[in-house]
N, C-alpha and C positions, 0 to 999 in steps of 0.2 A: 424392590424400589431402585430405580436408576439413580446413579450418582451424577450430580451436576458438575460438569467440568469447569475449571477456572476460565473466566473471560479475561483475556490479557490484551490491553490496549497500548498504543504508542503514546509516549509523553515527550513531545518536543519542547514543552515549556511547562511551567507550574500551572498556568491557567488551563492548558489542555489536560494535564493530569487531573486536576480537580473536576473538570467537565466529564472526563471519562468515569471517575468515581461517582459523580452525581447521577449519571445515567446508567449505572449498573456494572461497571468493571470491577473485577476482584483484585486486579494487579495491573501494574504498568511497567514498561521498560524504557530506559533512557541510557545515554552513554556519553562519556567524555569525547570530544572531537578527535583527540589524538589517537585513541585506541578503539573507537567504534566506527561504524560505516556511515556516520552522519556528521560531516564536518560543517556543512552549511545549514543555516536555519536551526541551530542547536543552542537553546538557552542554557544548557547544562555545561557550559564551558568553564565555569568556576566551581571550585570545591564548595563554596558557600551555597550556590544554587543547588548543587547535588545534595548537600546535607539538608537543605530545606525540603527538597523533594522526598528524601527517604524519611525524614522525621514527620513530614506532613502525611505521607501514606500510612506510616505506623500509627499515627494519632487517630486515624480513621479505621484502624483494624485491617488495613489493606497491605499488599506486598509491593515492593519496589525492586526490580531486577536491573542490574547495571550491565549494559552491553560492553564487552571488551573483546570484540570478535574480529579484529583485523588479523590478517596473516602478516606477522611482523618481519620487517627486514632487520638486519643486524643493528642498525642505529637505534631502533626502538627497543631492542633487547637491553641496551645499556641503561635505559631510563625506566623501564617498565615497573620493576618491583619497587623502586623508590617512589614513583608517582602513584602506584596503587596503594601504598601503605596507609595514607590518610583516608582513602576510599574504604578500605577494609575496616578501618576504625569506625566508620559510620554505620556498620552492620547492615549492608544491603542484604536482601533475602537470598540472592544468588548472583553469581557472575555468569553472563552468557558469553561463551568462548568457542573459538574454532581452531586456533593454532595449537597443535600438539605440544610444541616447545613451550609456549606460554602456559598451557595447562599444566605441564610438568613443573614449571617454576612455581605456580600458585599452589599446587598440591604439596610441594616440598616445603614451602614457607608457611602456608596457612592451610593445613590439612583439614581444618574444621569448616572451611568455607564451601557452601554448596556451589556446584558448577553445573550449568546447563549447556549442552552441546549446541552450538549455533547451527542454523540451517546452512551456513556457509560451508560446513564440513560435509554436507551432502550425504547424510546417512540414508541409505536406500534399501537396507535389508536387515533382517533380524540378527545376523552374525555381527554386523557392524554395531548394533545396539548393545549386544552382549559384551563386545570388546570394551566399549566405553563404560559399561557397568563395572567391569573388572578394574578399570582405571579409577574407579571411585566417583564417577559422575552420578548425579541424582536424576537428571532428566535429559532426554534427547529430543531436539526439535527436528522432526523428520523433514526430508527433502520435499519440496513442492512438486516434484515429478512423480509422486506415488499415487496410485489409485486407492479407492476405498478398500478394495479387496486386499491389496498389499498391506495397507495399514492394519487391517484386521488380522492378517497372518502374523505381523510383527507383534501386535498386542498379545496374541495367543502364545507366541514363542517367548515373549519377554514380559511376563506378568510382574516382575520385580522392578521394572524401570518405568518412571514417569514418561509419558509421551505427549508431545505438543505438536500441533499442526497449524499452518496458516489457513484462514478461512476468508480473508478479504484483503484487497490491496493490490499494488502494482506487481506485475510479473516481469522477471528478467527474460530477455530474448536468448540469452545463453543459459547454461546451467547456473542456478541461482547465484548471482553476484560475480560471475566469472566472465563478464563481457569485456572485449578488448576495445570497443568503439570509443569510449571516453578517453582512454589512454592514447589512442591513435589521434583523435582530433585535438585534444586539449592537454595531453600529458598529465591527466588526472585519472588515477587508477581506481576502479570500483572497490577493489579489496584493500585499498588504503583509506577508504572513507570519503573519497573526493569525486565520486561519480557525477558527471554533468547530465546524465540521462539523455545521451546523444541519440538513443534509439527512439526517443519520444519528441524530437524536434519536428518542426514543420518543413516537410520536403515537398517539392514539386517535381513532376516527371516531365521530361522533354525527350523528343526524338532527336537523335544525333544525326541531323542531315549533313550531307557533304557540302563543302563550299564549292565555289566556282572552279577551283583547281583540282577537285576530285579527292581531296583529303579532309581530315578533321582538324587541321591545325588551328582554325579560328574558334573552335568551340570546345576542344578537349585538350587537357594537359598532355604534353609530349609523351610521358611514360605510359599513357593509356592507348595511344594511337594504334600501336601494333596489335595489342590485345583485342581492340575493337574490330580491326580489320580481319583478324583471324576468326573472330566470332561470327562475322558476317559470312565468311566462307566455309564455316564448319558444316560438314555433310550431315544429313539426317541420320540420327543415331538408331542403330538396330535395337537398342534397348528401349527406345521410346516408341511404343506400338500405337499410341493414340494419334490421330491427325493433329498436326500443329497449325495454329493460326498463321496466316501468311505473313504477319508482322512479327512473329515470335523470334525470328533469327536476326532482326535488325537491332542496332545498338540503341540503348536508351540511357538517359542521364538523369540524375537527381540533383536538385539544387536546394540547399538549406536556406531558410528564410533570412537568417542573419549573415549569410555568406553569398551575396549576389555575385554571379559570375564564376563562382567556383563549382564547376560541373563535375559530378562524380558518376562514373559509369555503373549501370546495373547489368550484370551478366546473367545469362540463362543457359543452363545445360539440359541434359535429358531428364533431369529430376525436377526441374521447375525454375521459377524466377525467385530470387531472394530479396524480399522487401522487409525492412525493419519495422518493428513495433509489435506490441502485444496488447490484447485487451486486458482489462483489470480482472483480477480474481474476485468472484462473488460466489460463495458456497453456502449461503444461508439456507438453501433448500436441502442441504445435506447434513444439517445439524443433528437431526433425529438419528440418522445412521451413525454419525460420529459418537453421539452420546451412547448409543447401544453398543458400539465397539468397545467403549471404555477409555477413550482418549481423555487425558487428564487436563489438557489446556488447549483452548481455542484462541488463536492469535490473529490480531488485525495489524496489518502493515500501515505505515504512514506517519512517521514522526515529523515530516515537513508539511503535512496537510493542515487544514484549518481547524479551529476550535469546533466549528459546526460539524466537521467530519468526525472528530472524536466523539462528540455528543451523540450524533445520529447513529454511527456504527455501534457504539456501546448500547444504546437503547434498543436497536433492532435485534442485535445478536443476544442481548439479555432476554428479550421476549422469546426468541426462538429457542434458547436453552431452557427457559422455564416451561414453555409449552411441551418440549420434548420430554423433560423429566416428569411432567404431570400427565403425560400420555395424551395430550391434546394434538389434533392434526395440525400440520403446517399451515400457517396463515399466509396466503399468497399476497396479502396487502404489504407484507414486509418487503417483497421484491420492488414494489413501486416506491416505497420510502427510500430505498437505497438508490433507485434510479435518479433521484433528485440530486445526489452528490455529483461533483465533477468527476467524470470518468471517460475512458477511451472505449466505451462499450464493455460489456461484461462477458466473462466466460467462467465456467466452473473448473477450468484448468485441466488437470489430469485425473480428477476424482472419478470421472466416468469417461472411458476411452471413446465411446461412440454414443451419439444421441439419434433417436428417430426423428423424422421430420415433424411428426405429430408433437413430440415432446418440445422441440425447438419452437414451434408455433405457440404452444401453450406458455412457455417461459417468456416469449417475447410479448405476448398479449398481457400477461400478468404484470410484466415490468412497466408497461405503458399506462396501466391503470393508476389513478391517483398520483401522477407524477408531480413533482414540486421543485421549486428553486429556492435556495437560500437567499433571503433578502435583507436580514438585519439582526442586530443584537439589541435586546432591551437593556439599557444601561441603568435605568432607575424608574420607579413609578411613584408619582406624587399627585395627590388629589384626583386620582382616577385617570391621569394621563401618563403614558409611558414615553420616556425619551429613548428614541431608537437611533442607533448608528446604522445608516443605510449601507448595504453591501451590493444590492442589485435593485434595479428600477421596479417600482410597484405603484399602484394607483388606487384611488377611491373606487369602490365597486369590486375590487379583487377579493377572492376567498383566500383567507390566510390560515395557516396552521401554526398554532402557538406551541412550541416544543419546550416542555418543562419537566424536571425530575418528578414532580408530583403528578404528572399526567398531561397528555396533550389535549388540546381542544381546537376546534375550528371556529373561526369568526368571519363575519362579513365586514369588510372595511367600509364604513359609511361616512367617516369624517377624518380629516387629517390636518394638522397644523404644522407650520414651519417652526424652526427652533425659537423664533422670536414671537410666535403666537399668531401669525397670520394664517387665514384659511387657504389651503392649497389642495390640489387634486392629484398631484404626481410627486413622488419621491424620485428625483432624477437618477440617482445611482450612488456609487461609492464616493465617500468624502462628504456627504450631506448628513444632517441630523434632522429628524422630524419627531412629531408627537402624535400618538394615537391613543384612543380610549382603551384602557386595559385594567383589569383587576389587580390590586396591590399584591395579591398572593402570587402573581406571575412575574415578579421582579427577577431579573437576570435570565429571562426566557430567550430562546432563539426563535426567529420567525422565518417561515417559508411561504411561498405563494404557489397555490395550485395552478398548474398549467392547463 
């Protein structure tokens, strides 16, 4: 009998925590802004909120892990143990940590507290895992840069250590969490919890045409002019054997949407052109293999994502885990359900190094089936009418999916009222409230529209 791994969801707020539990999560993780990697959009900024989260999870028989995974500078060392004392008194189920110095301090002061090694520590081999086991840690969250085969080898070499892996969410364009872009643009460092996600901004590409004087002075900052001119004159590299496009050696610029006129050069060498951004991780199709390997915890990223994101990912990955444990084949409909979440396109990351074209076509086709869009939250149901807070536009005649912990169902929207009871045909979008016919048992449901 296969063992079901823990399903671990992000909790950026108490509402998201409860949604994650309602839809199948076994545990959640959250963190204080000062010592975790989520300063913004973090409702656990007070000890009171953190205590409510821990007590609320335990009341439901669930677990609550506290992320304390920054790499601390000296100033934070001075306050760390003092600030953590009331947190430890709340009895979280584990601390998620990365900094060896902070780990040492916690082990010395509170040797009984379980510690999970954060993905920030980039554990990529079994010797690394054994080292942390000797240091008294109870779980290692493996690097996102590992393949399924590498994870299996670590499992075989380290049967004594709990292993956790990410299966869904954003991917860093540098080694997990160690990107310099946010610090460069905004002086906000990812490993201090203040990442501005600079790699995911809206950039436009322009060709750096020379002005009438024959230089780039009108379009490019002075410090880049020489580098660009050198790039234009760079000879064909003997290392690059493939024919180059005739425009490949010209200078190009990117412009970020919120910084009009600030043009930044893109350089290309013999290895290629370096463009930022990564697709989002989606590894639901690999759950069966991960279950068979014996991974102890499957983790979803996204503490700043929506309540709908927490509910939908919990529900989909819960079904995938339950199917894998029961020996049922993978349900490709789960791919389409995840496609309805806001995403930058999906990838399975490093789990499989290469895919055949046939496999890629299969995955793309399955993802596009039954695609949906989040459209609203059911706030209450009275006398057969549900009051809905609208998130995205929908209309009478649309086919809707009602997403509820007791089970999902599809309905055809045949009638809709405004919040004051007038007949309407369109819910215009975010900020509006409407009423639709719905069974009382579906109170607090989430709504999606099939595309």
